[in-house]
N, C-alpha and C positions, 0 to 999 in steps of 0.2 A: 451540454456542459463541456468544460475544457479542463485540462490538467490543472491542478491547483494545490496549494499548500495551506494547511489549516493555520489560522492565526495563533492558536495555542502552541503549535510547533515553532513558529517564528519566535514567540516569546521564550519558549524552552531553549532554543538555540542561543538566543542573546543572553539568557540568564545562566547558561551553563548547566541546565537540567537534563539535556539530551546529549548523549554521547554516541554518535552513529557508528563509531568503531568499537565501542565497548559494550553497548546495550544490545539486547536481543531484538533485532529489527525483523519484523515479519511482513509478509505480503499476503493479503486476502484477495481472493476472487470475489467480486461483489455483484449481486443481482440488483441493478438500479431500479427495478420495479418495486423492490422491497426496502430500499434505502435511498433517500435523497440527500446527498452531501450538503452540509451547511458549513462552509469554510470559516465562517465568523463565529457561530454559536456552538458548534460541536467541538469537543476538545478531547474526549476519551473514548475508548472502545465501548464503554457503556452506552454511548449515543448511537451505536450501530446495532440494529436488531440482529440477534443470532441467526434468524432465518435468512437474512440477506448475505451472510457470510458462507459462501459456497464451499470454499476450501482455503487452507492456509499452509504456507511454507515459511520456514525461517531462512532469511537471507544469509549467505556466506560470502566470504571475501570482501566484506564491507570496508570501504576506505573513503577518505575525504581528501581532496586536493583542488586547489584553485577555485574554491567555492562550490564544487560539485560533489555529490554523493554518488559513489559507484558500488556495485556489488556484482557477484557472479550472476549470469543468466539463471533464471529459476524455472523449474518444471514442477507442475502439480500432476501427480500420477492419477490416472483413472478417474477423471472428473465426471461426476454425475450430478444433475440438478434438473428440476422440472421446468425452470425458466431460463432466460438468457443471462449470461455474464456480460456486464457492460463496462466494468472498471476493475482496476487493481487498487486496493487501499493499503497504504503502508502505515504501520504503527510500531510502537515499542512495547513489548510485553513486559509487564511488571507483575506485582502480586495478585492483582485482580483487574477486571475490565475498567473499573472506575479510576484506577491508578495508571492505566496504560494509555499514553498519549497518542493521539492520531497525528500522523506526519503529513501525508499527501494522498490525494486520490488522482489516479491516472487513467484516462480513457481515450487518449489520442494515440492508440497503437493500431496498426493495420489489421491486427488479428482480433480486435474488439469491435463490436460485440460478437459473441459466439454462443452457440447452443451446445452445452456439454452432452456428449454422447458416449461417455464411458472411456474415452481415450485420454492420453496425456495431453497437457497444454503447457506450452513454453512461452515465456516472454524473454526476448532478447533485448537487453537494455541498449540504449544509444552508445555507440563507441566513439562518438564525437565529443564535443565540449560539454554537452548537457548531462551525459551519463544517465543515472536513474532520475535525478533531479538536480537542479542548480539553484542556489540561493542568490 
């Protein structure tokens, strides 16, 4: 798999339904043995099995400039899970899983995949032009 943006997110951006600076954007650590991303047909957090969601953190310092979404680097404390974490999934939290749009799934980081062993895990977003992701 490669980094990718969900089609529903693209639609949400174009229709003004997603506000990356105002909405609560979260990052999940994902077990790819328990969830296979479908960028075309999956649109909400309800499409991602709860068992595949290893840990979650709300992103802070969210900003948009020159077509790129940026946020502060994120750390998940004391990550434990019986399987491997293979990706970071970005979503916007709304009233429930069915109303929470999926944004992107990212697996092209040097630190992925990894096997959680009860220690902290940090993702350092790109400091170049791509940031967290670029449209």
